[in-house]
C-alpha positions in Angstrom: 91.4 -135.7 19.5 91.8 -131.4 20.2 94.1 -130.1 23.1 93.6 -126.9 24.5 96.6 -124.8 25.7 95.1 -122.4 28.1 98.2 -120.0 28.1 97.9 -119.4 24.3 94.3 -118.4 25.2 95.3 -116.1 27.8 98.1 -114.6 25.7 95.4 -113.8 22.7 92.7 -112.1 25.1 95.6 -110.2 27.1 96.8 -109.0 23.6 93.3 -108.2 23.0 92.5 -106.4 26.2 93.4 -102.5 25.4 90.4 -102.8 22.4 88.0 -105.8 23.3 85.1 -103.6 24.0 85.4 -101.7 20.4 84.5 -104.9 19.1 82.6 -106.8 21.7 78.8 -106.7 20.3 77.7 -110.4 20.5 78.9 -110.2 24.1 77.0 -107.6 25.3 73.7 -108.8 23.3 74.5 -112.3 24.7 75.1 -111.5 28.2 72.6 -109.1 28.5 70.1 -111.7 27.3 71.6 -114.2 30.3 71.0 -111.5 32.9 67.4 -111.1 31.6 66.5 -114.9 32.0 67.6 -114.5 35.6 66.3 -111.0 36.5 62.7 -111.1 37.0 63.2 -113.7 40.0 66.5 -111.5 41.1 65.1 -107.8 40.8 64.0 -107.3 44.3 67.1 -109.7 45.7 70.4 -108.1 46.7 72.5 -111.1 46.8 75.7 -111.2 49.0 78.2 -112.7 46.4 78.1 -112.8 42.7 81.5 -114.5 40.7 81.4 -113.4 37.3 83.6 -116.5 35.2 85.9 -115.2 32.3 84.9 -111.4 33.1 87.2 -109.7 30.8 86.9 -106.4 31.1 84.7 -106.6 33.6 81.4 -105.1 31.7 79.3 -107.6 33.5 81.1 -108.0 37.1 80.1 -104.0 36.7 76.6 -104.7 35.8 76.3 -107.3 38.9 77.3 -104.7 41.2 74.1 -103.4 41.5 72.6 -106.7 42.5 75.1 -108.0 45.0 77.0 -106.8 48.2 80.6 -108.4 47.1 81.7 -109.1 43.3 84.1 -111.4 42.0 85.5 -111.0 38.7 87.7 -114.3 37.6 89.9 -115.0 34.6 92.6 -116.4 33.0 94.3 -113.5 31.7 95.9 -110.9 33.6 95.6 -108.2 31.5 91.7 -108.8 31.1 92.2 -108.7 34.6 93.5 -105.7 35.0 91.0 -103.9 32.9 88.4 -104.9 34.6 89.6 -103.3 38.0 90.4 -100.4 35.9 86.4 -100.3 35.4 85.2 -101.4 38.4 88.0 -100.3 40.9 88.1 -101.9 44.2 84.3 -102.5 44.5 85.8 -105.9 42.3 87.8 -108.3 44.1 89.5 -109.6 41.1 90.9 -113.3 40.9 93.4 -114.8 37.9 92.5 -118.3 37.6 91.2 -121.3 35.3 87.2 -121.9 35.5 87.9 -125.7 35.4 90.1 -125.6 39.2 88.2 -122.2 40.8 90.2 -121.4 44.0 86.7 -120.9 46.0 85.4 -122.4 49.0 82.4 -124.9 48.4 79.0 -123.3 48.9 80.8 -119.7 49.4 78.8 -118.0 46.2 75.3 -116.8 45.4 75.0 -116.6 42.2 77.8 -117.8 39.6 77.2 -116.0 36.1 80.0 -116.8 33.0 78.9 -115.5 29.6 80.6 -116.8 26.4 83.5 -117.8 28.1 83.5 -121.5 29.1 84.1 -122.6 25.5 87.5 -122.4 25.9 87.8 -125.7 28.1 88.7 -129.0 27.5 85.5 -130.2 28.5 82.5 -128.5 29.5 81.0 -130.7 32.3 84.4 -129.9 34.6 83.7 -125.9 35.0 79.7 -126.7 35.4 80.9 -129.1 38.3 83.2 -126.4 39.8 80.8 -124.0 39.5 77.9 -126.5 41.1 80.7 -127.0 43.9 81.7 -122.6 44.7 77.2 -121.9 44.3 75.6 -122.1 47.1 72.1 -124.6 47.9 69.4 -122.2 46.2 71.9 -120.2 44.4 71.8 -119.8 40.6 73.9 -120.3 38.1 73.9 -118.7 34.4 76.0 -119.9 31.9 76.1 -119.0 28.0 78.6 -120.6 25.4 78.6 -121.2 21.5 77.0 -123.9 20.2 77.6 -126.2 16.6 76.2 -123.9 13.7 78.3 -120.7 15.0 80.1 -118.5 12.5 78.6 -121.4 9.9 79.1 -118.6 6.4 82.9 -117.8 7.3 83.4 -122.0 8.3 81.8 -123.0 4.5 83.5 -120.0 2.8 87.0 -121.1 4.0 86.1 -124.8 3.1 84.8 -123.8 0.0 87.6 -121.3 -0.7 91.0 -123.7 0.8 89.2 -127.2 1.5 89.3 -126.8 5.2 87.9 -125.2 8.1 89.6 -122.4 10.1 86.8 -122.3 12.3 87.2 -123.8 15.7 84.1 -126.6 16.5 81.5 -125.8 19.4 79.4 -128.4 21.3 76.1 -129.3 19.9 73.0 -128.7 22.3 72.7 -132.3 23.2 76.2 -132.1 24.2 75.1 -129.1 26.4 72.4 -130.9 28.1 75.0 -133.9 28.8 77.2 -132.0 30.3 74.8 -130.1 32.5 73.9 -133.6 33.8 77.4 -134.9 34.2 78.1 -131.9 36.6 75.0 -133.3 38.3 73.3 -130.2 37.6 69.6 -131.5 37.2 67.5 -128.5 37.8 68.8 -127.1 34.6 66.7 -125.0 32.0 68.7 -125.5 28.4 68.1 -122.9 25.6 69.3 -122.5 22.1 69.1 -118.9 20.4 70.2 -117.4 17.4 72.4 -114.0 16.8 73.5 -112.4 13.7 75.8 -109.7 13.5 76.5 -108.0 10.1 79.5 -106.7 8.4 80.9 -105.1 5.1 82.7 -107.7 4.3 85.1 -111.2 5.5 87.7 -109.3 6.5 85.4 -107.3 8.6 84.4 -110.6 10.4 87.5 -111.7 11.0 89.0 -108.6 12.1 85.9 -108.7 14.7 87.5 -112.1 16.1 91.0 -110.7 16.6 89.4 -107.8 18.3 88.1 -109.9 20.9 90.7 -112.5 21.2 89.6 -114.8 19.6 91.9 -116.0 17.6 93.1 -119.2 19.2 92.4 -122.7 17.6 93.1 -125.8 19.5 96.0 -128.3 18.7 94.4 -131.1 16.7 91.8 -128.9 15.6 93.5 -128.7 11.7 95.5 -126.1 9.9 97.2 -123.4 12.1 99.7 -122.0 9.7 99.2 -118.3 8.4 96.7 -118.2 5.4 97.7 -116.5 1.9 96.9 -113.1 0.6 95.1 -115.3 -2.3 93.6 -117.6 0.5 92.1 -114.4 2.1 90.7 -112.9 -1.6 89.2 -116.5 -2.4 87.5 -116.6 1.2 86.2 -113.4 0.2 84.4 -114.1 -2.6 83.3 -117.1 -1.2 81.8 -115.3 1.5 79.5 -113.2 -1.2 76.7 -115.9 -1.5 75.8 -115.4 2.0 75.1 -111.4 1.5 72.2 -109.9 2.4 70.0 -107.1 0.6 71.9 -104.2 2.2 75.2 -105.5 1.1 76.6 -106.9 4.1 77.3 -110.4 5.2 75.9 -112.1 8.3 78.1 -114.0 10.7 75.2 -116.4 12.6 76.2 -117.3 16.2 74.3 -120.6 18.0 74.0 -119.5 21.5 73.3 -121.7 24.2 71.8 -120.6 27.7 72.1 -122.8 30.7 69.9 -121.2 33.8 70.4 -123.6 37.2 68.5 -123.1 40.7 70.7 -125.4 42.2 69.8 -127.4 44.4 72.5 -129.6 45.5 
């Protein structure tokens, strides 16, 4: 059984805050895709309040400002919130809190948006239930998260080189569907799509994860000690079997998208 240490997660992302945007290619792609899934319905509608859960540096918080009167940026990390506040200014209401315990009133938000943040929660149905609680009837919930199979190349390289995985486990698509049902979100569209980034070498793949603060591994998730230089070299060699024609290495992500028209 894995146990998530939220303070350790907050510290990891806090350390990444100053340079997070330099490594956030995947986060940008996925967030824009998530917005696009709702845009056709939202373009002509000026929303009252939008909640961005796991807002990070505030990139998408700022995007939502053109669609809403009030935008709340919520994050577990104080340094991330400070960075978001510097980006968005007084137009953003910043809240430091856990997605599993939203400090907001019932039926107080018109739209809730959370992109690539909820994979850090113990049980996905808990934050989904919280989003259901705070979103008004007739509102919308937009969520993206990582699914099983993400970073499969890196996972395989670690296993071949060291006999153990150093990649976090992610929820399956069926698990994601079950989590929405357990949260009482019956009007949900759940999609799976792939995204692939390319890097010069395996070291660059791992550096990109460090750049966005995604270095935390839950207790019980396997080996936690620092890898040796020899192990890194072995991973580099093992990763080469995935090389693309342009002599670059792929990092493939499986993304789960949830779009909910909230009627409860």
